[in-house]
N, C-alpha and C positions, 0 to 999 in steps of 0.2 A: 683373228683366228685363235682358236683355243690351243692350249698346250698339247692336248691329246692328239689333235689333228697334225700339229707340227711334228710331234714324235712319230706318229704313224707315217707321215710322208718321208721322214728321214729313214725309217726302217724299210719302207717300200723301195726307196732308191738304193739303199745299201744292199738289200737282198737281190734286186734285179741286176744291178751293176756287178755285184760279186758273181752271180751266176753266169752272166755273159763273159766276164773276164776269165773265170776259171775254166769254162767250157772251151774258150778260144785257146787258152794255154794248153789244155789237154789235147786239143786237136792238132796244134802246130808243134807240140813236143819241145817247145822252147821255154825255158824258165826266165821270164822277164818280169821279175817281181816288182820292180820300180814302176813299170808301165801298168801293171795290174793295180797297184796301190793308187796311182794317179787316176786311172779309169774309175775305180770304185769311189774315190773321194769326189771327183768332179761329177760322176754320175749321180751320186747322192745329192749334191748341190743342184744339179739339173732338175731332179724330181721335186725338191723343196721349192725351187723358184717357180716351176710350172704350177705347183699346187697353189702358191700364193698369187700368181698372176692370172691363172685361168680356172680358179676353183669353181666347180660345178657348171662350167660353161660348155664343155664338150664331153660327149661319151658317157658311159655308165659311171655311176658313183658307187663305190664299195667302201663301207665303213667311213663314210664322209670324205673319201678321197676320190678325185677325178682320175680315173685309171688311164685314159688315153693321153691327156697332156703330160702326166707324170712319166709314162713309158716313153713318150716322144722326147721329153727333157733328158731322160737318162741316156737314150740312144744318141741324141745329138751331141751331148757333152762328151760321151765316150768316143764318138766319131771325131770330134775336134782334138781330143787327146791323141788319138791314133794318127791323125793327119799331122799334128805338130811333131810327134815322135818320128814319123817317116821322113819329115823334112830335116830334122836335126840329126838323125842317125845315119 
């Protein structure tokens, strides 16, 4: 994969996981910054790994990025962080 696709997938994951984390924080009115940082970080890694594993295999492609697998990767990784947090807290 080229460097531009790697950087784009990192940015996609970062933006989507940040948006979901901060919307959730504003709705629940709890300031859980550590959880938000972990969700953003692992959500970004989920997007990058989905892009590398399933590039162009499913769904629409936008700017050379497979949108559906990347979105799924972000949401699954964020869900895993949320599950681990609920078990530890």
